[in-house]
N, C-alpha and C positions, 0 to 999 in steps of 0.2 A: 642429548639426555638418551644415557641406554634404557633400556628396558633394565627389567628389576625381576627377576626371579625369583619365585618364595615356591623350593617345590618336594610334596614329602608323605607320609602315609605311617597315620597307623591307625593299629588296631587290633579294635576294643575284645574284640572275640574272635570265636570261627566264624560267624557272620554275618557284621560291621565289617565298612570300610571306610575308612571317614578319607577325601580326596580339601586336600588347603588349596586355595583359592588365592591371589594374589598382589595387593593393589599397589600398579603400575603408572606412573607421571608419561606422560605422552611423549616423544622426541621433539623438543623445541625445537633445537635449533633450523629441523626442518621443513617444520610448517611454522615458526616466524619465518621466515628466508622469505614465502611463499607466499605472508601476507598473510596465512589462512586457519589462524589456530583461532583467534578470535570471533572471526564471522561461525567458524565451524560452532564454539562452544556457545555464539550467542543464537546463532540464530539454526543450525541444522542438528542442534541435539537430537539425543537417537528417535527413534522409535521405529520399532520394528512388531508392534502387535500387527499383527493379521491384520485387512479387509476381508480377507475370501479364505473361503474353508468348504472341501468340498465333504528286649532287646533279643541282637542283631549283629550283622557287620556294617560298619561303614564305613565306604570309603571317603575320604579326603580330598578331593579336588584341587589346583592352584587353579587361581582366577587375576588375572592385573587389573587391576583399577583404572581408568584412559580415564582422567582428568579429571573423574564423575562424575560420565558423562556416559561409557559402558564398559563394563566385570567383558573377557575374553578370555578362555584357557586350550590349550596345547591341547587337541588327540592327533592321531595316529590315522591313515589307512593306506592301507594296502602292501606290501609283500616283496623286497623289504620295505619299513614303515615309512611315507613320506610324514613331516609333521605340517598343522593345519593352525592354526589360530581362529579361534569360532566364540560363537557369544551363547553362553544358555540359556532360553529363552522358552521361558511359558507360558512366551502365546502362540509361539505355529510347534509342528509334530517335529519336522520332516528337518534333514540334516544334509546340506548344500556344499559343496567346498566352488569354489575359483576353478575350475581347470586348463590346460591350454588348447579348449575347443571354444576360447572364448578371446572374442577377437583383441592381439595384443593392445591395445592403444584402449579400453576399457579393460582392461584385466591388470598390466603391465609394472603396477604397484606389488603389485599380489602376492600371496604363496597361489604358485600353481596344481594343480593333483595333472601327475602322465600316465595317465594311462597306459602305457604301450609299456610303462619299469614296471611296472605289480603285475607279479607271478598268479595271484586270487583275484585281481579282476572279471567282472563278468557285464556285461554291456547288455540294454536290451534294448526297445525302437520305441518304450516308452517320454512322451514329453510329460513334460508340465511347467506351470507357469504361477508364482508366488505373486502376488499382490501386496506390499508390507503402508503404513502410516504413511510412509515416504519412501518410495522406493516403488522396484519388482524387480525379479528377476522370471529370465525360463530359459529352461535347458532339456538335460536325458536324465533317465535313472539310469542306474548301472547296479552295483551290490558289489560288494568289497569287502578286503578284516577290515573294521575298527576298533584300538586301540583308545582308552580311556586312560590314564597310569591303569593298572593292573588286570584293567576289566578287558574281555576280547569279548568283542561280539563277530561271528561268523557270517559270512554269506547276512551281511546287513546292507539295504539297500539304501541309496543315497544320493544326488543325486547333482551331477554335474552342468554348473553355469557356464553357458554358450554366452545373452544379453541381457544386461544387469538396465537399471540407471538409477541414476544415485550413491552408489555404490564401491562409483571409483576414487579409489585414494583413502579409503576408511581405513580402518587400522585396526581392518581383522578379515579374516582370508575367508569365512562363511560363518553362516549359523547352526546350530544344532538344536530341533526342540522339543520340546517336553511337555508337551500335553500333551492331551488325551489323543489315540491313536485315529477318533473319528476326525475330525481335521484333518489330515495328512493327505497331501498336492500328488503327492510321488508316489500315493494307493501300497506303500511295503510296510512292512513296519517298523513301528520306531523302535530305535537304540535303547530307551529303555524298556519295552514291553519285550522284545530281542533274552535284554539282555534279564530279566527277569523269567521270559519261560526256560531260562537256560538252568534256568537257580541261580545265577549269579549273585543274584539280588531275593534275598529269602523274605524282605517285607517291602511290600510297595510302598515304599516313601523315599523321600531326597525330602533337604531342604539348604537355606540361601542360612548363609551371614556377612554382608558385604563388610567390610571396614571402610574405614572415614578416618581421616585423617594421616593416616597411617599407610603406606605402599604396603606393606603386608599382612598377613594375616586370614582373608575373606576365601572364604572354604564353602563346596557345594560339597552335597556331601549323599553317598546313597544308601539304603536301604538298614534307616534306622538314625536319629538322633542323638546329640553328642548334648549334653543337659549345658557344658561348662559355658556355651555362646551366650546365655542366654542369662536372667535374669526372672525370678517367680514362676505361673506356672503359666503354661500353656494353655490361650482360651481357643478352644478351638468348635470353625464358622463351617456352617450347611454348606459346597455349592447349591446354589439355584438351582441347578443342572448339572446329573454328573454330563463329562464332556469338555468343559469348560473350564479353569480355576477364575470361575465370577463368584462372586454371595454379594448377599447383599447388608448394603452400606442403607444405616435409620439418615444419620444425616454428617451435616457437617459442619460446626461452628467456630468462629473468633468469640471471645470473652465470655461464651458463654452465650451467646445471640447466634440463630441461624441462621447462614448464606447463600446456605445449597443444600439439594438434597434434603431438602423440606419435607416432601411426604416418604421417601425413603427411596432408593434409589440404586443400580447397579456397579459393582465398581468389579475390574479385573486386577487381578493381583500378577503384574505382567515383570519379569526379571530380564527384559526384553527392550523395555524401557526407561531411559533416563529421568524424565519428567514424572512428574503428576497432571492431568491433562483428562481434562473435561471439558463442558459447554464454554463459548467464550463468552458469550455475558457473564453466567456467573463467573468462571476466571477474573471480568475486569473487575467484579465484586470485586473480588476475594484484592485481589490485587490496590485497587482503592482503599478499602480499607487497612490495607498494611500498610502504604504513602510507596506504593512504589511508581516511575510514573514511566510506562511503554517497556513496564517487566525488573526497569535497575533501581536498584536502592544504590544511595550513601551508605559506603562499607562502614561510618561510627556510628548507622545508628541501626544501627544490626541489633546490638546487645537490646534493644528499648525493644523492637518488635514486637507484634504480641503471637503468641501461638497461634497455632493453623488444627480443629481436635476434629478428629473424623473416627466416629460414633458410631461401632462394625458391632453387630449382635450384642449390642446393651453394650460396649465397654468401649472407653475412650483413647482411641490414642494418640495423641498430644506429636505433635511434628512445633520442633520449635522455631525460628526463625533461623538458629546459627545448623537445620538442616533443613530450611528449603532456600537460602541464598547460598547462591553458588558461585566464588573468589577468580576470573581467569586468569591468566595468565601475566597481562596489563594495572595488575589488582581495580580491579572496577567489582562493584558484585550486581547479579545479578540475581530474576528470583524463580525459582523453580518450578513454576508454576506455566500450562498452557495451552494452548483452544485447541481441544482435540477436534481432526478436519472433518473427519466420517460422522457424519450427522445422520444420526441414529431419531427412532420414533418417540427413545424413552431415555431419560436423562442419564446419561454413562458416563462413569468417570475410570480414570486406568491411572492403579497408583503402581508407579513406579519405583528404580532407585535411591528419590530423593524420601523416599516410605520406609522404601526397605531399608535402608541405613540404620533409619533408629530403631526394626522392628524385623525379628531372628525367623523365619517365614519358612513352614514344615508344610510338602503339598503331601498328601497323604492321597495315592490313587483306588489303597483298598476297600480307603469309606468314603469317599467323594469328598473330604475337607480339607480346609485347610489348616492350618497351627498360626498362631500368634504370641509371640510375647519379645519384654526388653527385652535390646538387647545390647551384651555390654561390654 
């Protein structure tokens, strides 16, 4: 199946730019021929959070939803522009793409940045390495012109992948991090901060609307909030600490019974993670209570399964069974909860796209807070 792309630009005032995101089905023919799609969906759900780290103008940018596993959007780098499909990730701070410096065996299926073809390319001798929840990459830091829709960031620091694991064959060419600059591993100013410093973004705010059950409509917006993407009021949640998109969660419950996060815990709000991740024993408990067997359920029982309620800052955010179950191309249903492979001293949850498809999310750098509201 071909990629479905929906591009557009809606200007609400002199200072708000909105960039539409698009939900797209994966190229099933290629993956099914290699018997890869089911394994990718069931066993290799996208987990791109970091495991190590050192009114206004709304721009809406199109993303593609690949089987409810990952959302990607197009950017360009260089002069003349070279196009790349990247993950917009609130769990990391760096921009990187695959390059011709990467092993052909590892990167042959990806779009590769060809630095010799860009007249604005400026190399450095700095090397960097990033460890994710699944996979890792190593590369070098360079500078060039990066464009996101109508936004132009000149002399932007970014990474060129030279070696990596797990990323081979995945349906994207790199990652665009949207977290705080303090966790940057390339040592450069992030693209969001660069655009803010250059005056392209009037308000230090960006927001995500992730579509569900349709190929188009997802958006990431910069510089403000379009109220047509949510209903009710935005509920603002302060960050535990400025520097990472992590909030305090009160509890997780099913049918009013607390099943996890009994004494409160921390929760990362992460657009770069496809599922909801938590401690293994608590995930197992949730799966048992909703009637799942090894992360799988009969699709015929989904409508009778209970919601899982996440209480944050005193407000309940229910995630119904129709939202936390995902049907693969073979018609089987699996549960969008997985064990967080990173062992932490405190109970930690990662609220990925399964949660964020239900709730419009606003990331407010100016006030170190996250806003959540029921998505339309």
